[in-house]
C-alpha positions as CSV (number, residue, x, y, z in Angstrom):
1,M,66.1,76.0,126.8
2,D,64.5,75.4,123.5
3,G,66.2,78.3,121.8
4,F,66.0,81.9,120.8
5,V,62.9,83.4,119.2
6,K,62.8,86.8,117.5
7,V,59.4,88.6,117.3
8,M,58.9,91.7,115.1
9,L,56.1,94.0,116.1
10,P,56.1,97.1,113.9
11,F,53.7,99.9,114.9
12,F,51.9,97.8,117.5
13,S,49.6,95.9,115.1
14,A,47.7,94.3,117.9
15,L,45.9,96.8,120.1
16,I,44.4,96.0,123.5
17,I,43.7,97.9,126.7
18,M,46.5,97.5,129.2
19,S,46.0,96.7,132.8
20,C,46.7,99.4,135.4
21,A,50.3,100.6,135.5
22,R,52.3,100.6,138.7
23,S,52.4,104.0,140.3
24,A,56.2,104.0,141.1
25,N,58.9,101.9,139.4
26,P,62.6,101.9,139.9
27,D,63.2,100.4,136.4
28,I,62.6,103.6,134.5
29,K,65.7,104.6,132.5
30,R,66.3,108.1,131.1
31,G,69.5,107.6,129.2
32,S,72.7,109.5,129.6
33,T,72.6,113.3,130.2
34,Y,74.6,116.1,128.5
35,K,77.5,116.8,130.9
36,Y,79.7,119.2,129.1
37,R,83.1,119.9,130.6
38,G,85.3,122.3,128.6
39,G,88.5,120.7,127.3
40,Y,87.4,117.2,128.0
41,P,85.8,114.5,125.7
42,D,82.1,114.9,125.5
43,V,80.7,111.4,126.0
44,R,77.2,110.0,126.2
45,F,77.0,106.3,127.2
46,S,74.5,103.5,127.8
47,A,74.8,99.8,128.6
48,V,72.1,97.1,128.5
49,G,72.2,93.4,129.4
50,F,71.0,90.8,126.9
51,L,71.1,87.1,126.0
52,D,72.6,86.4,122.6
53,E,71.4,83.9,120.0
54,S,73.2,81.1,122.0
55,I,71.4,82.1,125.2
56,S,74.7,83.5,126.6
57,P,74.5,86.7,128.8
58,H,76.4,89.7,127.5
59,I,76.5,93.5,127.9
60,N,75.8,95.7,124.9
61,I,77.7,99.0,125.2
62,A,76.9,102.0,123.1
63,A,78.5,105.4,123.3
64,E,78.5,108.7,121.4
65,I,81.7,110.7,121.4
66,V,81.3,114.3,120.1
67,Y,84.0,115.1,117.4
68,G,84.2,118.7,118.3
69,S,85.3,117.8,121.9
70,L,88.4,116.0,120.7
71,I,91.8,117.3,119.6
72,F,92.5,116.6,116.0
73,R,96.0,116.8,114.5
74,G,97.0,117.2,110.9
75,V,98.4,114.0,109.4
76,D,99.0,113.7,105.6
77,N,96.4,116.4,104.8
78,K,93.9,114.6,107.0
79,H,92.7,115.2,110.6
80,Q,93.3,112.5,113.2
81,A,92.3,112.1,116.9
82,Q,93.8,109.4,119.1
83,L,91.5,107.9,121.8
84,A,91.8,105.3,124.5
85,I,88.7,103.6,125.8
86,D,88.6,101.7,129.1
87,I,85.6,99.6,130.1
88,R,85.4,98.3,133.7
89,I,82.6,95.9,134.8
90,A,82.0,95.3,138.5
91,G,79.3,93.7,140.6
92,Q,76.8,96.0,142.2
93,D,77.2,94.2,145.5
94,D,81.0,94.5,145.5
95,Q,82.1,97.4,143.2
96,N,85.7,97.1,144.4
97,S,86.0,93.8,142.7
98,T,86.6,94.0,138.9
99,I,84.8,91.3,137.0
100,E,85.9,92.4,133.5
101,S,88.3,95.0,132.3
102,R,89.0,96.0,128.6
103,H,91.3,98.5,127.0
104,Y,91.0,99.7,123.4
105,E,92.8,102.3,121.3
106,I,91.1,104.1,118.5
107,T,92.2,106.4,115.7
108,I,89.6,108.6,114.1
109,T,90.6,110.0,110.7
110,K,88.6,112.6,108.8
111,E,89.2,114.7,105.7
112,D,86.7,117.4,106.5
113,K,88.4,120.3,108.3
114,E,85.1,121.3,109.9
115,I,85.4,118.1,112.0
116,V,87.2,120.0,114.7
117,T,84.0,122.0,115.6
118,S,81.4,119.4,114.5
119,Q,78.7,118.5,117.0
120,Q,78.2,115.2,115.3
121,S,79.3,112.0,117.1
122,Y,81.5,109.0,116.7
123,I,79.4,106.0,117.5
124,Y,81.2,103.3,119.5
125,E,79.6,99.9,120.2
126,K,80.9,96.8,121.9
127,R,79.5,93.5,123.2
128,I,81.1,91.9,126.2
129,K,80.2,88.4,127.4
130,V,79.6,88.0,131.2
131,S,77.6,85.8,133.5
132,A,74.0,86.6,134.5
133,G,73.8,89.1,137.4
134,K,73.7,92.8,138.4
135,Y,76.6,95.0,137.3
136,K,78.0,98.5,137.4
137,V,79.7,99.5,134.2
138,S,82.3,102.3,133.9
139,F,83.2,103.7,130.5
140,T,86.3,106.0,130.3
141,V,87.4,107.9,127.2
142,T,90.9,109.5,127.2
143,D,91.9,112.0,124.5
144,Q,95.6,110.9,124.1
145,S,96.5,114.3,122.6
146,S,95.7,116.1,125.8
147,D,95.7,113.1,128.3
148,K,92.3,114.3,129.6
149,K,89.7,111.7,130.4
150,I,86.1,111.5,131.3
151,T,84.2,108.6,132.9
152,R,80.5,107.6,132.6
153,T,78.8,104.9,134.7
154,T,75.6,103.0,134.6
155,E,74.0,100.0,136.3
156,L,72.2,97.0,134.7
157,S,71.0,93.5,135.3
158,I,71.0,90.4,133.1
159,P,68.4,87.6,133.7
160,D,69.6,84.1,134.4
161,P,68.7,81.9,131.4
162,E,68.7,78.8,133.7
163,S,66.2,80.4,136.2
164,K,62.6,79.3,136.3
165,Q,61.5,82.9,136.9
166,V,60.0,85.0,134.1
167,D,62.2,88.1,133.6
168,L,62.7,91.1,131.3
169,T,65.9,92.7,130.2
170,G,66.6,96.4,129.9
171,I,65.4,98.3,126.9
172,R,67.7,99.4,124.0
173,M,66.6,102.5,122.1
174,L,67.7,103.1,118.5
175,G,66.9,105.8,115.9
176,K,67.1,106.2,112.1
177,N,67.6,109.4,110.1
178,M,66.4,109.0,106.6
179,D,68.2,112.2,105.5
180,M,71.6,110.4,105.7
181,D,73.2,108.9,102.6
182,E,73.0,105.4,104.1
183,P,70.3,105.5,106.8
184,D,70.7,102.8,109.4
185,W,69.6,102.2,113.0
186,Y,72.0,103.7,115.5
187,P,71.9,103.6,119.3
188,I,70.4,106.5,121.2
189,S,72.1,106.8,124.6
190,T,70.6,110.1,125.8
191,Y,67.3,111.3,127.0
192,S,67.1,113.8,124.2
193,V,66.2,112.7,120.6
194,P,66.9,115.2,117.7
195,G,63.8,115.9,115.6
196,R,65.6,114.7,112.5
197,V,65.3,111.1,113.7
198,D,62.2,110.0,111.9
199,S,62.0,106.4,113.2
200,L,62.4,104.9,116.6
201,M,62.9,101.3,117.7
202,F,62.9,99.7,121.2
203,I,64.4,96.3,121.7
204,F,64.2,94.1,124.8
205,Q,64.0,90.4,125.8
206,A,61.7,88.3,127.9
207,T,62.7,84.9,129.4
208,N,60.0,82.3,129.7
209,T,61.1,78.9,131.0
210,A,57.7,77.6,131.9
211,S,56.8,75.3,128.9
212,G,53.2,75.6,127.8
213,Q,52.5,78.6,129.9
214,P,51.8,81.8,127.8
215,L,53.7,84.9,128.7
216,S,51.8,88.2,128.3
217,I,53.8,91.3,127.4
218,N,52.0,94.6,127.6
219,A,53.5,97.7,126.0
220,N,52.6,101.4,125.9
221,L,53.9,104.5,124.2
222,V,53.0,107.4,126.5
223,R,53.2,111.1,125.9
224,F,53.3,113.4,129.0
225,D,51.8,116.8,129.2
226,S,54.9,119.2,129.2
227,D,55.8,122.8,128.7
228,T,57.6,123.4,125.4
229,S,57.0,127.2,125.3
230,I,59.7,129.8,125.7
231,A,60.5,131.4,129.1
232,E,58.6,134.5,130.1
233,P,60.6,137.7,130.9
234,M,61.8,138.1,134.5
235,A,59.4,141.1,134.9
236,Y,56.4,138.8,134.5
237,R,54.6,137.4,137.5
238,D,55.6,133.9,138.6
239,Y,54.0,130.8,137.2
240,S,51.3,129.2,139.2
241,P,52.7,126.2,141.1
242,S,49.9,124.0,139.7
243,S,50.6,124.9,136.1
244,V,52.6,122.7,133.7
245,K,54.8,125.7,133.0
246,Y,55.9,125.6,136.6
247,K,56.3,121.9,136.8
248,G,57.9,121.4,133.4
249,I,56.5,117.9,132.9
250,E,53.3,116.6,134.4
251,T,53.8,112.8,134.8
252,D,50.2,112.4,136.1
253,D,48.8,113.9,132.9
254,K,49.6,111.5,130.1
255,K,48.1,110.3,126.9
256,I,48.6,106.7,125.6
257,I,49.5,107.0,121.9
258,Q,49.8,103.4,121.1
259,Q,49.4,100.2,123.2
260,S,49.7,96.5,122.6
261,Q,49.5,93.1,124.3
262,R,51.4,90.1,123.0
263,K,51.0,86.5,124.2
264,L,54.2,84.5,123.8
265,L,53.8,80.7,123.8
266,Q,57.4,79.9,123.1
267,E,59.7,78.6,125.8
268,G,63.1,80.3,126.0
269,S,64.4,83.8,125.4
270,I,62.1,86.0,123.2
271,F,63.6,88.9,121.4
272,I,61.1,91.7,120.8
273,E,61.2,94.9,118.7
274,F,58.8,97.8,118.6
275,K,59.1,100.4,115.9
276,F,57.5,103.8,115.7
277,S,57.4,106.7,113.2
278,Q,58.5,110.2,114.1
279,Q,56.9,111.8,117.1
280,E,56.3,115.5,117.6
281,R,58.3,117.6,120.1
282,G,57.5,116.5,123.7
283,N,58.3,114.1,126.4
284,Y,57.5,110.4,126.2
285,R,57.8,107.0,127.9
286,F,58.0,103.5,126.3
287,E,57.0,101.0,128.9
288,I,56.6,97.2,129.1
289,Q,55.0,95.1,131.7
290,S,54.6,91.3,132.2
291,N,51.9,90.0,134.4
292,K,52.3,86.4,135.7
293,Q,50.7,84.7,138.7
294,D,53.9,85.0,140.7
295,S,55.5,88.1,139.2
296,D,54.8,91.6,138.1
297,L,57.7,92.9,135.9
298,Y,58.0,96.5,134.6
299,K,60.6,98.3,132.5
300,A,60.5,101.7,130.8
301,R,62.6,104.1,128.8
302,D,61.9,107.9,129.0
303,F,62.9,110.2,126.2
304,G,62.2,113.7,124.8
305,V,61.9,114.7,121.2
306,K,63.6,118.0,120.6
307,S,64.2,120.4,117.6
308,T,65.6,119.1,114.3
309,N,69.3,119.5,115.0
310,Y,69.4,119.5,118.8
311,P,71.8,120.0,120.6
312,A,73.7,121.7,117.7
313,L,71.2,124.3,116.5
314,K,71.6,125.2,112.8
315,T,68.5,126.6,111.2
316,A,67.3,130.2,111.6
317,R,64.1,129.0,113.3
318,E,66.0,126.9,115.9
319,L,68.4,129.8,116.6
320,A,65.7,132.4,116.9
321,R,63.3,130.4,119.1
322,P,65.1,131.1,122.4
323,L,65.0,134.9,121.5
324,S,61.3,135.0,120.9
325,L,58.9,137.1,122.9
326,P,56.0,135.3,124.7
327,D,53.4,137.0,122.6
328,G,55.0,136.2,119.3
């Protein structure tokens, strides 16, 4: 390997028509879903495999733990929550065999008394070194005040840096909220993206060990036709089965918002970032594809842009929208 190369591609400066996309792909990720369970920690979790600057495989773990789902106790005029985090990494082929196991204990301290009902999240990130391969990662959060725990799992793969095959890693998704005092990129582990996030970034890697052979990376940001209207009263007639209101999302009816092709001549692991400005409410897919003579690789990350403060509705307009009538 000749090293690690980072390529910055803001707003898809190079535009070119992509080749035909594959009709069905198993490598489309949607992020974690909201799985609320009363009295238990509310956790959203994702894990992606990468190669670091020294070409060593590792797993990048990101989780959001909702403050209001934790038990806070008063300590010295402050509010404290005690958490235990357990990470278990197993092979996809033999999930009974633990490859790596980590245990961490965390104390969250806040002065704001409203923290006990806040729908904001504690962001947890960890990088764990492993070998190349396919893994199942389990992420368990235990609220030590109640001893209640919740587990989230995901599967991932990490390309072998010594392999002669071209490969793509999974896609990390990050967002930035400029309304914050110190805006910075933070991981988005769910399908849903609050509308207050005014910038999005997608990060992935491509491995190209064939010296002198260019690697073409095609990328699309796609918007699907979807129904964002309110539900009609029960007394109204049923939706037509062919309508988008019936289907919810029409994946066959899509609009390419931006597209790009990048030819990479460097040998090694290429780290690529794509950045976008805020998108309007709707459902989207960021997809990448590499076409080689002996390979056809595809990865994608689906997401949906919601209202400003989703899922913790705050403004009068957000609260009133579900109560609106279809005609106004």
